[in-house]
N, C-alpha and C positions, 0 to 999 in steps of 0.2 A: 504493499500499499504506500503511495506516494505520502511523503512527510507533511506536506501542506494540508492535503486532504485529511489525513489522519488527525491533524491538530483541530480542523474545523469541526470534526465529529466528537471531540472530547466534551464530557458532560459531568463536571465535578459534583460530587455529591458527598454524604456524610458516611459512605461505606468504608469498611476496614478490611484490607487485604493483608494476607500473611503468605509469604513465599518461604517455605523450609526447604533448604538445600542439604541433603544428606550427601556430603561430598563423596563423589566416586562410588556410590552405592551399587550401580550396576556391576554385574559379574558374570562369570562364565562357570559352567559345571566343573567340579573337581572329580575325583576318582569316584565319588558317591553318584555322579550324574547329576547333581543339583548344585544350583548357584548358592550364594550366601543368603540371598533373599528367599530363595526356596527352602533353605534348611532351617531358617530362623522361626522361632515361635513368636508371632506377632498378630495376635487375634484382633487387635484393634485396627491395625492398617488393613488387615483382611477384610474386616467388615466394611471399612469405609470404601474399599475397592468395589465391593459388592453393590453398594448403594449409590455410588457416584460415578462420574465419568473417569475413564482411564484412557491412556494411550502410550506412546513412546516418543521421545524427541531425538532429532539428530543435532548434536551440539553445534557443528559448524557446517559440514557437508559430508556427502557419502564418502566413507573411507579416510576421512580425515581424523587423525588423534589430536584432540585439543589440549593445550594448556590450561591451568587454572584461570588465567586471564580471559582468554576467548571463550572458555566454557561458561564463565559467569557473565560476560557481557552478553551472551546469547540469551541467558534466562532473564536478563534485565531488560531484554527487548531490542538490543543494538545488533547491527550486522557485524560480527566479530572482524570480518576481513577489512572493514572500513576504518577500524581503529586498532592497528597494531601497537600494542601496549607491553613493554618490557616489565619482568618481574621486579626489577629493581626499584622502578617508581612505585610499584604497589607496596612492596615492603617499606619504602621510605615513608609514604604516606600513612601506612598502617602504624608507623611509630612516631607519627606527628613531627617527622623531620621537615624543617623548612626547606623549600626548593625554589629556585627560579630558573630563568631560561638558560642560564649558563651552568647548571647544576647536572652533573652526571650521577646516576644512582645504579648501584650493582647489588643484586641479591646474590650473597655468596653462602657455601657451605664450607664449614671446616671439614677436612678430610684427611686421610691417612694415605701416604705413599711410601714406596720402598726405597732403597738406596739408589735405584736406578730412575727414580722419579715416576714409576709406575703406580697408578692409583690401585689400592687394594681395599679401601673402604670410602665410598663417597660421601659418608656421613659421619665418619670418625666414631663409629659405634654409637650414634645417636647420643653424643655426650650431654649431660646435663645442662640446664639453662644456667646453673650457678657456675659450672666450668666455662661455659660459653662467656659469661661476664668477665672471668679472670683472663681468658685469652684476649678478649677485645681490649681490656685494659692494657695488656702487655702490647698490642699493636699501637694503641693510642700513644703510649710512651715512646715507642721507637720510631714511629713513622707519622710525620706531620706535613710533609711537603714532598712533591714530586714535579720536577721541570716548572717550578714556581707556582705550582697549582696546591691550594690547601687540601689535604686529605683528611677525612673524618671516617670513624668506625662506630657502628651502633649494634649493640647485642640484641639479638632476637631470641627466639626460643630454640632449645635444644642445640643443634649444629648449625643454625641459620644465623647469618649477620649481614648487616648492610655496609657496604663501602660507598662513601660519598666523595666526589671530586668536585671542587669548586673553580669557576672560572674558565670553563671550556667553552670557547665561542662557536665551534663548529658543530656538527652532528654527532650522534652516538650511535650510528648504525654499524655496530661492530658484532662479530659473532661471538657466542658463549665460549668459554674456555673448558667447560665440563664435557668430558666426552661420553657422558650418560651411561657408562658401563664400566666396571673395573677390568683391570688387566691392559689399560691403556695410560698413556701419558696425557696430561692436560693439553689442551689445543692452544697454540699461539693465537692471541687476538689479532685479528686482521680487519681492515676498514672494508666496507662494501661500497663505499665511494670516497671521493678525494676530500669532502668536507669532514669525513670521520677519521682521518688519518692521525691527526693530533690525539684524539681520544683513544686509538688503538695503542699508540706508543706509550701513552701514560699508563694504560691498563697493564701493559707487560712489564714496565718498569716497577709498578706497585706490587704486581705478583712477585717479582723477585725479591722486593723488599720484604714481603710477608713470609716467603720461604725462608729467608735469612733469620728473621725474628722468631720463627717458630722451629728452627732445626733442632732444638733440644727437646721438643715435645714427644712423649711416647706415642700418643694417638694423633692429636691434631697438629700434624707438622706442615700442612699445606692448606690451600683454599681453592675452591673452584667457583668461578664467576658465571653467573646467568643473568639474563635479562638486562643487559647494559643499555641504559634508556635515559631520555629526558622527559619532561613533562608534556603529554599530548594535549591536544585541543578537542574537547568531547562535551556535547550538551548534557546538562544535569536531567535527572529524572523529574524535577519539578518543572523544568522547561519542556521537557518532552511529553509528560503525562498529567501535569497539574496536580502533583501529589506531593505530600508532606511525608518523605520517607526517612526511615531509620535502619540502622543495622545493629544486630546482636550477634557478634562473632568473638572467637577466642585468639584467633591467630592473626599477626599484623597484616598479612598479604591480603586477607579477604577484608580487613578494615580499610586497607588502602584502595582496593577495588571500589568499596562502597563510597569512600570518600571522593573518588574521581567522578562518580556519577551523581554527587551531591547529597548522599545520605548523611544524617547525624549519627555518629558512632556512639553507642551507649556503653557506659562502663558495666561490666559483668564479670562473674567469676568464671572458674575454669570448666565446671561442670555442665552437663545439659540441665540439671535442676536449677543451678545458678542462672542459666539463661532464661528459663521459663519464669523464675522470679522477676528478673529484669523486664520481660515481656508483659507480665502482669502489671508492675509498677508504672510502666510508661504506656499502657494500653490506651488512654484517654488523649495522649499528647500527639500521636501521629496517625496517619491514615494508611500507611504502607510499611510493613516490617519485613526485613530480610533477616532470617533466622538460619544461621550456618552451623552444622555439625562437621567437625573436622576428621574424627577418628575413624569413620568408615573409609576415608581416603588412606590415612596413615597406615592402617592395619593391611589394607589391600596392597600397597607399595611394599610393606614388608613381607608379603606372602603369607600373612597369618590369617588364615581362613576363619578359624575359631573364633578369634578376638574381633574380627569384623562382624561376625554373626551376633556376638554378645553385644556389640554397640547398637546393632539394629533392634535387638531385643530389649535393651535399656530404653531406647528411644520410644519404641511401642508401649512400654510399661507406664511411661511418662505422658503419653499423648493425650490421655483424657484430661489433663490439667491444661492443656492448650485448648482443646475443644471447649472447655468450660467458659472460655473468654468470648464465645460467640462472634467469631469473625464472619464477616459476610461471604468471603471467598478465602480459600486456603489452597494452595498448590504445594504438593510434596514431591520432589524430584531430585535430580543431580545435576551437576554442572558437566560431568563426564562419567564414563565407567572406568573403575579401577579393579579388574578381576584380580584376586588374589593369586590365581594360577598363573598370571603373566607378571605379577609384581611391578605394574606400571599402568599409567593411563592407556586406554585403548580406543579404537574407533567405534565401538558398538554404541547403539542408541542407548538412551537412559529411560527407565520407566517414569510415568507421570500419573499422579492422582490429582484430580481437580474436584474440589469440594465446593458447592454453592447450592442455593435454594432452587435453582432453575437447572440442576445437573440431570442429564439423562441417566437412568440406570444402566450400569455396566453389565456386560456379559462375563466380566472377569470374575473369577472366584477368589482370587488372592492378589495381594499386591507383590507381584513378581514380574520379571522381565516378559516372560511368555504370556502370563495372563493379562497384563496391562494392555498387550497389543489387541486383544478381543474387544476392548471399550469403544465407545462411541467417537473418541477423538481419533483413533488409529494412529497414524504416524504423521508428525509435524516436524518443523525446525524449532528449535529452541527459542529462536527470535520471535516466533509466532505465539509464545506463551502469555506475554504481557497483554496483547490485544484480547486474548480469551479471558484473562482475568478481569481486565477492564470491562469488557462486554457483560461478563458474568455478574459484575457488581453495579450494572446500570450506568457506566461511566462512558459509554460510547452511544451517540445518538444514531437514529436511522439515517442511512444514506440515500438521498434521492427522495422524489415524491412518492 
């Protein structure tokens, strides 16, 4: 739908919308022949699937495996390919780091390499956040400048941290240095255009300085760079949908994504229970809520089928507390699939459950990948979810006479 026409159809009202993203919840069968969703005991989700509309969604396009940035932009209603966004800027925004047009941001992993600089653990054993803080302080003490540019480091969760380079006038179109698998050396940063040459040179110099600073560390003796980026220009959800949106998430990157599209970031605790309390406390203040559950993705990437199942079951047991809030429309879905058997994001569609007073009853018996496809929605692209939610809440007027 053309953007101008879509805006003319917007019909603001008092309805409340909730988008729940079970990050990476889609899966593939393990040796039992069932996916994580098919294995989990989740009576609440299954009952809702029977009584409401279901379908599945293609995050970006057929055969494309999305990163978290494109995956979330899709469910927020944006065409992911129109807004290439690096993970660096998302992590930086999620940590409330001030950025300007000359700021380059990089999402980094502490990692482990052997004496030949071959990566043997891309996450340094998922070190604790406390250990992360110690390592970042070490980098701050030893690395302050490179080629006259100010260098900053910010601790994230577990193995993640953010590198910030100030005063870079050119572009930041530079490849990741993370080889994405063990048994390989980090990749040299190279510019994809002439304007990004300075950025690539500084990235490589900072990498060498980090390796020198960490050379005596037993686990986190190197760093891998991902999402080298600057701030993009993107319309907010208020501008796009006339909504007053907020975000309830625990990880910086997802807070960064929400900040990028103009959501208010709500302070919350680490557990799903904490997030639900935050939802309750702010129910009257906003009309669109983005509720993000991370661990379904984390355990999928770890290849831990059983723990991913447990997260699904825990969420399901708490779901009645969310339903008690009487949202007009609730969508429960994912940004992408992360099958435990693959230990990575995948190209597979994600299941979708849409709950609203005008929902058509589904032919699905359960909330699973295979059953959801039997529902009235069938298969759509993720970017089409927001128009569905708006229509279900009466926020889109009739088109034409």
